C-alpha positions, -999 to +999 in steps of 0.1 A: -054+150-064-077+180-065-076+181-027-039+171-024-048+134-018-031+108-039-046+074-038-034+046-060-040+012-042-068+001-065-043+002-094-019-021-075-042-052-080-021-078-098-050-087-121-053-051-133-015-048-138-014-081-157-043-070-179-026-036-186+007-053-195-011-076-219-025-047-240-009-036-272+008-002-270-015+011-298-045+006-275-029+025-246-023+058-263-044+084-281-018+106-297+002+122-269-023+112-242-017+079-224-039+058-201-065+056-228-084+025-215-086+041-180-097+074-194-125+057-214-136+036-184-138+067-161-153+091-187-188+088-174-178+082-138-158+113-130-164+150-133-155+164-167-131+190-153-112+164-133-109+138-160-091+161-185-070+180-160-032+180-164-010+168-135+005+193-112+030+187-084+029+203-050+055+212-025+057+204+012+074+236+022+101+216+039+129+238+026+114+269+043+110+250+075+146+239+074+158+275+066+142+286+099+163+259+117+199+265+106+214+245+135+193+215+125+205+218+089+241+221+099+239+190+121+222+171+094+248+182+068+277+172+092+262+137+098+257+131+061+293+143+054+306+120+082+289+091+065+304+099+031+270+109+015+280+145+011+315+157+002+312+188+024+289+200+051+285+233+032+251+234+016+252+267-003+243+251-037+213+232-025+178+246-027+148+240-005+135+208-020+170+192-021+176+202+015+143+186+025+152+154+006+186+153+025+168+159+058+144+130+051+173+108+041+191+118+074+160+110+095+156+076+077+192+066+083+189+077+119+157+057+124+172+026+107+202+026+131+199-002+157+196+011+192+221-002+217 
């Protein structure tokens, strides 16, 4: 995460999930801090500053990219309105992140359409 890379596949192993689900909730938390077994396991394996860091989100900047392409945004809004996903093609109340999510939805729907 420190370099904007999120990797979770090792935690998807069914044996690890089953082990975690079998633990008592009192073992999983230390006050307000969760993931206690994982924190203890990684304590000597990770850099100190990374192990105690708080999570922080990041933005793709898609809203700004769409703002620079108003025709693309209008067409996307019209398609989503025609499909009944939006009530109106007017997007005044949406901010950048929401516009980006709508754009991704529109592209996903378009890619899922069977080609004739």
